[in-house]
N, C-alpha and C positions, 0 to 999 in steps of 0.2 A: 268154615265150612270145612275147612284144611284142619282147623284146631282139633274139629270132630277126627277127622283120619289122624293125625297125630296123638290125639288118645289112643286111639287102637295101636299104634306103633308101640306106646307106653307099656301097653297091656300085654302084646306080645313079650317085650322085651322083656315084663316083670316074669313071665311065664317061661323065660329062655328061651323060645322061639325065637330065636336071630333070620331067619330067615324071611320069615314074614313079616317080623319089627324091621329090618332092613329095608325091606322093599318097599313098604309103606312112609317110613320114614325116610328116604331115598329121594320119593315121588314128593313130598309134600318138601324137602328141601329144595328142590328145583323149581318148582313151583313159586317158592317163596323166593329166591333169588331172581328169577325172571318177574314177578311182581315186583320187586325192591326197584330193579330196572327201568320197567315200566312208569315206576313214580318219580324217577329222577332223569329220564326222558333220554335212558341210553337205548340204542337200539339194541334187541337180543334176540330177534328172529333168526335162526339160523345158527345163531355164535356161540361156542361150545362154552360150558359151564365155568372153566379157567379163566377164559378172557373175562365173564362178564365178574367173576371176583376181581379181576386185577383192573375191572372199570370200577367196581363200587370201592376198590381200596383207594384208587385214584380219586375219588371224589370225595375222600375223607368217611364213609359210612362204614367202613371197616378197616381197623386196624391192622398191622402186619400180620397180628398172634392170630386173632379172629380170622384172619382169610387163610391162614395156615391150617386151622381148625375146620375153615370151609372146604378147603380142599380135600380133607377128610372125610368130609360127609359126602363130597363129588366122588371119591373113589369108592364110599359105599352104594353109593345109587347106581355107580355103573356097574359093578361087580354083583350085584343084586339082582339088577334088572336084566343082565345077561345070564342067572342062574351061575355063577362062579362064586357057588355057597364058601368053598373053602378060602377064597380070597380076602375075608375080611372075618373079624372076630365079634361077637357079642359085645365087647369093650369098644369098638369101631361105631358101631349102631347105637351104644349110650353117648357118645360123643356126637353124635350124627343128629339126635333127638336134642340134646342140650343146645348144640350150635343153631339148629333150625327154630326150636321155642326161643333164642334170644333174637334170631331173625326176625319173626313171626311180629312178636313187640315192638322189633325198630318201625317195620310196614307198617303196623296199627298207630305207631305214633304221630 
């Protein structure tokens, strides 16, 4: 289901529609992180994304490099959902889409 949303984010990104792409990609990113946590038995209700990323890193699901990329995606998600459009760039959205795609693949494996 969220793969389809991610496709919409990719299309908005392709058309240089940063705000729309960032909003959608950010939501898919957060959902994917939370689903990965559920799959790993990590309590995620009410837990900030940064801590969840650390938990997934501690379990070996994310490398330190991928965790850094995930934190960039979390930043885009926060700024986009709070309409702080000037706080992220189209290149940040591209990274959010890429890391989310990798996490979706991890979730499905």
